[in-house]
N, C-alpha and C positions, 0 to 999 in steps of 0.2 A: 433536546433530541428525542425523537419518537422511537421507542424500543419495543420490538416484539420479543417477548420472553417466553421460552418453552421449558417448562419444568413440571414433572408429574408429582413431585413432593409438595403437598399443599402448604406445609409450614415453611419450608425453605422458599417457596415461591412468594409467599406473603412477606417474609422477612426481607428478601432481596429487593422486591418491588418497593417496599417502604423506604429502604435506603436510597434507591434510585430516585424515587419521587421527591424525597427531601432534598436531594441534590439538584432538583429542577428538571428532571427528565419526565417525559410522558411514557408510561409503561402500559402495554397491553399484554395480559398473561394468557397462556394457553397450557392446558394439561396434557394434550396429546398432539402429535405431529399432524394428523389429519385435520384437526380443527384449525391449526395455523395455516396450512395450505389451502383449506377451503376459504378462509377469510381473505387470503391474498388473491385467490382466483376470482372471488366475488367482487373485489374492489380494484378495478383496473385503472382508476384515475390516479395520477401521480401524487396528488396531495393526500391521498389516503394511504400511501405506502410508507413503511418505516424507514428510518435513517440507519438502523442497526438491528442485527439479530443477536440475541443471547440464547444459546441453545444447550440444553442438557444432551449429552451424548447417548447415555444408556437409557432407553425408553422402551416400553412394551410396544409390540406391533411394529412401528416404524421408528428407526433410530434417528438421533440428531444428525448423524452423518448422511443418512438418506435424504434428510431435509436439505443439507448443504448441497448435495449433488443436484437436487431439484432446483434449488435457487440459482445455482451457477448455470443451469441449462435454460433458465428463464431470463430473457434479455433485460427486463426491467430491474431484476435483482442480481444480475451477473457481477456487479461491482460493489453492491451494498456490503458494508463490513459485517463479518460474522465472528462472534466470540463463542468458543466451544467450552462447555463446562464438563469436567470429568473427575471422577473420584480416584481413578488410578490411570497412569499413562504408560502403556507399553510402547516401546519405540516403533514397532510396526504399525500399531493403530494410530499413533500420532503422525507418522509419515503419511499414512493413508489420508488422514484428515487434512494435512497441509496441502497435499497434491489435489485434493478435492476442492480446496478453496477456503479453508479455515484461516482467518487472519491471526487470531491469538487464542491460545489455550490458557485456561485458568483452572486451578485445582480446587476441589471442594474439601473442606469448607473454604470459602473465599475471604480474603482480606478485604475489608471495605476500602482501604486506601488503594490497593492494587486494582480492584474492580473499577473504581471511579477514575483512576489514572489511565487504565486501558481504554475506557470509553471516551475519555477526553481526547486522548491521542488519536483514536480511530475517528472521532468526530472531526478533528482537524484535517486528517487525511481525506475523509469523505468530502468535506467542503472544498478542499484543494482540487479534488477530482471534478466536482461539479463546476468549479470556476474554470478548470481546464476545458471542460466540455463546452461551456459558453464561448470561450475564446476560440475554440476550434471552428465554431460556426461562422465566425467573422474573418477567418483567414483566407487570403487570396490563393486561388488555384495556381497562380503564376509560379509558386515554389516548385511545381513539378517540372519547370523548364530550367531550373538552376543547375549548372554544372559544378560550380564551386562557390562556397560562401564561407566567411570566417566571422566569428562573433567573440566578444569578450563579456564575461558575466561576473558580477561581484555580489549580488544580493539575492536572497531567496524570493523576493517579490518579483524579480524578473525571470525566475526559473520557469514559472508557469507560461509566461508569454513566449519564451524561447522554445519550450517543449512543444507548444501548439504549432509554432512556425516550422520547426524541424519535421514534425509529423506530417505536415502537408507536402513535404518533398518525397514522401514514401507512397507506395500503392495502397497501404492500409493504415491511414492516419489514426483511426479509432483504436487500432491495436498498438501502435508504436508511441502514441502521445504520452500515456502513463509511464511507459518505460523510459522515455527521455526525461520526464519530470523526476522520476526516482533517481536516475543516475546523475542528473544535475544537482539535485539536493545533496546526494552523497558527496559529490565533488566539493561542495561548499562546506557542509557540516563536518564530515570526516576528513576531507582533504585540507582545504585552506584554513579552517578553524581548528583542526586537529582535535575534534571531539572524538574520543575513543568509543568503541562499542560499549565498554563497561561504564564509562562516564554517561553516555546517553541513556543507558538503562537506569542509572541512579537519578538523573535529572527528570526523566519521564515519570518515574515512580513518585518523586517528590513534587512533581508539577511545576518545575522551574526551568524547563528546557528553553523556552522562548527568552527568558531573562538571561540565561547563560549565553545564548547566541548573540544577543545584543551587547552583552558585556564584552565578548570576544571581538565583535566587529569594531568596538571602540579601542581595542588594544593596538598599539603601534605595530607590533610584530605580525598582526593579521590584517590590519585595516586596508593595506594596499594590495593585497593578494587578489588575483583574478583567476577565473576559469576560462581557458581558451577552448573554443569549439570550432572545429572544421567540418564542413559538409562537402563530400565529393560524390558526384554521380558517376558510377561506373557502368560498364556494359551489363553486368549481372544485377545491379541494384544500387542502393544508396549506402554509403559508408559515412558514419559520423564519428569523429575522434574527439574525445573529451579529455582535457589535460588540466589538472589542478597543480598548485604550487606547494602542496603538502609533502610530508616525508614518505607517503605511501603506506601500505598495510598488507597483511597476509590475506590476499584476496581469494586464494584457493578454497578456503573453508566456507566461503559464502556463495559459491556458485550453485550449490544444490540445497534443497530444503533439508534442514538438519533437525531431527527430533529433539536433540539436546538443547536447541534454542526455541522450541515451540512455546515455552511458557514465558519467553521474553516479550516485551511490549513492542519490539521492533526487530529489524534484521531480516526482512523478507524481500527487500527491493531488488538486490542483485540476483537472487535465485529466480524471482519472477521475470526479471529482464532476460535472464539466460534461457529459461524454459518456456516462457509465454510470449514475450513482447518482441523479441528479435530472433533472427535466424542464426546470428553468431554474436557472441560476446567474448572479446579477447583482451586480456590485460597485458601490459608491457612493463618490463623493468620492475621497479619497486612497487608498482600498483597505482601510480598517480596518473597513468595514461590508459584509457580504455577505448577499444574500437567496438562500435555497435553497427551491425550490418543488417539491412533489410533487403531481401531479394525482390526483384521486380517481377511482375506477372509475365508469364510466357506470352509471346506475341500470338495473336489469333491466327 
C-alpha cells in the first residue's frame, strides 16, 4: 500500500516509516501540510495517488485536521482512508475529526502491532470500495424501474455485488453504494455470525478476523443463516429493508460518531450510513432489522 505520511518530528517520521517499509508498504514522508498538498495537486494521475494517509494532527501553520478537510473536499481523495495521529485526545477534538472524515485515530507513541493492524484493515476496506466502484460501472440502469425486489445473501463475497445493484435503484448510487455495503457486512458479521463489537476489535488487532469469519461460516449454528433484503420503490424514494437472523444488538449507541470509539479500528459504518449515505436509518425490534431510505429527486 502506498502511504503519504505527514509528521514534523524527524525522528518519529523516520522510525515509523522504517516500520511500515519493513512491513511491505511504500511510504512518502512530508514534514509539513503544504508540502503534502502541493505534491497531491501536482500529480493528478490516479497511479500517482496514495492508498492511505497517515497524518499528525498537531502541526505548525496548517494542522492535520485542515488537511483532512481539504482531502474530503477533493473528489479523488474523498474516500481515501485517513489515520490521524495525536498525542492527546479531547472528546470535542476527536468528534471534530471524525465528522471531518478521519477513519481511525491512533495515539502517540504508537504500538507497532496496532499501527499495522489499522493499516491492514483500512487497506481491505479501501480495496472493497474500489471493487464496488468497478461493479457500479457495469450495473444496468434498469434497476431504476424496479418497484419491488427481494434478495437473500449469505456470504461477504456477494455483499459487494448486491450493494452495487441496490445503489442503482436510487437517484444517487455513488452516495448509497458504500452505505449498502457497510450495512450488509454488518448484517453478516455482527448479525448472522454473532461477532460482537469487542470480539471484532480483538480479531482485527490480532490480524485474524478473516480466519474467524471462515471458521464461523463452517459452524452448523451459523452456516445456514441468510440475510433477507427487500427493496421497495415508494412515491418519495427507495426503501431497502435488511434483516439478519442474529440475536440483535444495542444499535442506539452506534448511530452517531462517538469519540469514545475513535481509537478503535472499526465501528464507523452505521454512523456513516446514518449521517452521510442515507436520508433515514431506522432499526426495529432487537436490532436485527434495519430500514434504509433514499429520497428521490424532486420532479423538474
